[in-house]
C-alpha positions in Angstrom: -3.1 -41.9 -9.0 -1.3 -38.7 -8.1 -3.1 -35.4 -8.2 -2.0 -33.0 -11.0 0.1 -30.0 -9.8 -2.4 -27.2 -9.7 -0.5 -23.9 -9.1 -3.2 -21.6 -10.2 -3.8 -20.1 -6.7 -0.2 -20.1 -5.5 0.2 -16.3 -5.8 -3.0 -15.8 -3.8 -1.8 -18.1 -1.1 1.6 -16.4 -1.0 0.0 -13.0 -0.7 -2.1 -14.3 2.2 1.1 -15.5 3.9 2.7 -12.1 3.3 -0.2 -10.3 4.9 -0.4 -12.7 7.9 3.4 -12.3 8.5 3.1 -8.5 8.2 0.2 -8.6 10.7 2.3 -10.7 13.2 5.3 -8.4 12.7 3.2 -5.3 13.4 1.5 -6.9 16.4 4.9 -7.9 17.9 6.3 -4.4 17.3 3.3 -2.8 19.0 3.7 -5.2 21.9 7.3 -4.2 22.3 6.4 -0.5 22.1 4.0 -0.9 24.9 5.7 -3.5 27.1 9.4 -3.5 26.4 10.2 -2.0 29.8 8.0 -4.6 31.6 9.5 -7.8 30.0 12.9 -9.4 30.3 15.8 -8.5 27.9 15.7 -12.1 26.8 12.1 -11.8 25.7 12.7 -8.5 23.9 15.6 -10.1 22.1 13.5 -13.2 21.2 10.7 -11.0 19.8 13.2 -8.9 17.9 14.8 -12.0 16.4 11.4 -13.3 15.3 10.7 -10.0 13.7 14.0 -10.1 11.8 13.0 -13.6 10.6 9.6 -12.3 9.6 11.1 -9.5 7.5 13.3 -12.1 5.7 10.3 -14.3 5.2 8.3 -11.4 3.7 11.1 -10.7 1.3 11.3 -14.4 0.3 7.5 -14.6 -0.2 7.6 -11.5 -2.4 10.3 -13.0 -4.6 8.3 -16.2 -4.8 5.2 -14.3 -5.8 7.2 -12.6 -8.6 8.5 -16.0 -9.8 5.0 -17.5 -9.7 3.5 -14.5 -11.5 6.2 -14.8 -14.2 5.6 -18.6 -14.5 1.8 -18.0 -14.9 2.5 -15.6 -17.8 4.6 -18.1 -19.8 
């Protein structure tokens, strides 16, 4: 028998994902600030691209949090 869909803690999980992604973004930016002149241009570009993707993910997570919060109120 399939488990029922329990979405009660989705917002909490999404908020954890947002915080983890922000932490990774800040760590990568700090790394670039300290070591950009010591690493290859390719690596700088790779980290910058990952951070762009992280920013997009954060925005998506926040939209999903809003949707989940609205669903919980209904």
